[in-house]
Structure formats: C-alpha cells, structure tokens
N, C-alpha and C positions, 0 to 999 in steps of 0.2 A: 822203553819197549815200543815197538811199532806193531800196529794191528791193521790188517787188511779186512775190510767188511765187504764181502762179495756175494750178496744174496740174489736169488732169482725172485720172481714175483710170488706173492702169496695169493693164489687164485681167489678172486672174489673179495679180497681184503685190502691188499696193497700192491702197487706196482713195485718193480724191483728198485726203482729210484727212491720211492717213498719208504720202502723197507730198509734200504741202506741208510737213509737219513734218520729214521727212527732208531735203528741200532746205534748209530753214531751219537745221537743225543743221549741215549741211555748209558752208553759206555762212557761218554764224557762226564756225565754226572757222577758215576761211580769211580772213575779213575781219570781225573782231569789232566794228569801229567803224561798220559799215553798219547803217542803220535798216531792219529787215526787216518786211514785212507779209505775212501769209499770207491767201490768198483762194482756198480750194479751189473748183473749178468742176465743173459737170456739164453735159453736153449734153442733159439731160432724161431720159436712159435710165438704165441701171443706175448706182446711186450717188447719185441725186438726193436721196433722203431723208437720207443721211449728210451731204451738203454743206449742205443746208438746216438740219439739226439742229445742225451745227457753227456755222453763222452766226447762227441765230435761236433755238436751243433747241427746246423742245417735248417732247411725249410720243409715243412709238411705241405705236400701238394695234394689237395683233396680230389677224390674221384668217386663216382657212383658207378658200380659195375654189377653184373649179375652174380647172385649167390649160387649155392649148389643146386637149387631148384629153379633158377632163373629169375628170382625176385630181385629188385634193386637193393643193393647193399652199399652203405657209405663206407669208404675206405680211404687210404692215403698212401702216398709214396714219400719217403724222406730223401731229399736231395741235399747232399753235402758237397759244397763247392770244393774244387781242387784242380790240380793239373789234368789236362785232357778232358775238361768238362765236369770233373768231379765224379762222385759215386752216388747212385740211386739205390736205396734199400727198399725192398718189397717184403712185406709180412704176409705170407700166404694164408695164415690162419684167419685174417680179416675176411676172406671171401670163401674159404674152404672149411673153416672150423665147424665142429659138430654143434657148437653153441648156436649156429644159424638154422639148425633143423630140429623141429620138435621130435621127441622120441617116436611117436607113431609114424613119422615120415622118413625116418632114417634108412629103412630098407629101400624105399623108393629112391632116395638120394644116392645110395650106394650102387643101385643098378641102373638108374636112369638119369642121375644127376650130371652136372656139367662143371668143368673147371675153366669155363670160358672167362669167368671173372678174373682169374689169375692171369690169363693171357692179356686181358684189357689192362690190368695193373702193370704188366711188363711193358705194354705199349706206352702207358703213361710215364713209366720210368724212362724210356727212351726219349720221349718228348721233352724231358727236363734238360736234355743236352748232355747228360752224363756219359762219359766214355766207358764206364763200368757199371754193371747192375749186379747187386747181391740179393739173392732170394733166400 
C-alpha cells in the first residue's frame, strides 16, 4: 500500500513540514511495510516558504519591510535557482497578516494601513535575479 501524507500547517503547533514528518513517524511505527510519501502543503498564506523550500530547496533572502501600520517587520523571500534566473517566492502573510496587528488596532489597519511591505518584498524578489516571482 502507498500512502500520501499531505498536511497543511497546524496553526501555532506545527509547520506543514513538521506535521508531515510527525504523521510519517507515527504511520511507520504502526504499519512499517507501508510505502509513505510526504508532501507538505500550503494554502499560499503562512508557511508557503517552508513548504516550497522543503520541496524545491533554495535560499532564504532576509528583508526588513514595513508592516500593516508601518512598523519594521522581519520577512524573507525564497529564491530557488533555475533557468532564467530561477523563481522567487513571496509569502504576503509575513507583512500583511492579522497576526501583526493587535486586536484594538485592526480597524485602523483596515482603513489606514499599508501594503507597502509587500511591494518591498516584491522588489527584494526581483533583486534575487529571478525571472519569475510567485506571490
């Protein structure tokens, strides 16, 4: 039997990569003769860079950019080498996610916030020399 383990992240508990590994360990203990394949997944929000890096490798390029209310936020772009300069992956949740704004400030962020940080991450992605950028 072949089993594909393809979890997304478990918010606050495990990344998708860690969840896939944990599932594989547990399954292997209970059914050691099963052919297991791990394929961590992401819906494109938090955890995207981890999943792509696990599948394709690459280099994380750190950047500090404005968050939703203009405060500096540490972020990264993943550059995966390849033809035409490779591909750069940008995870918008790093700079636009609600986890960056305290509950009392969310209305202000929705009406007066900025997405400039995402623009700066896109510029960082272009600076990697990638011929393709995935957001």
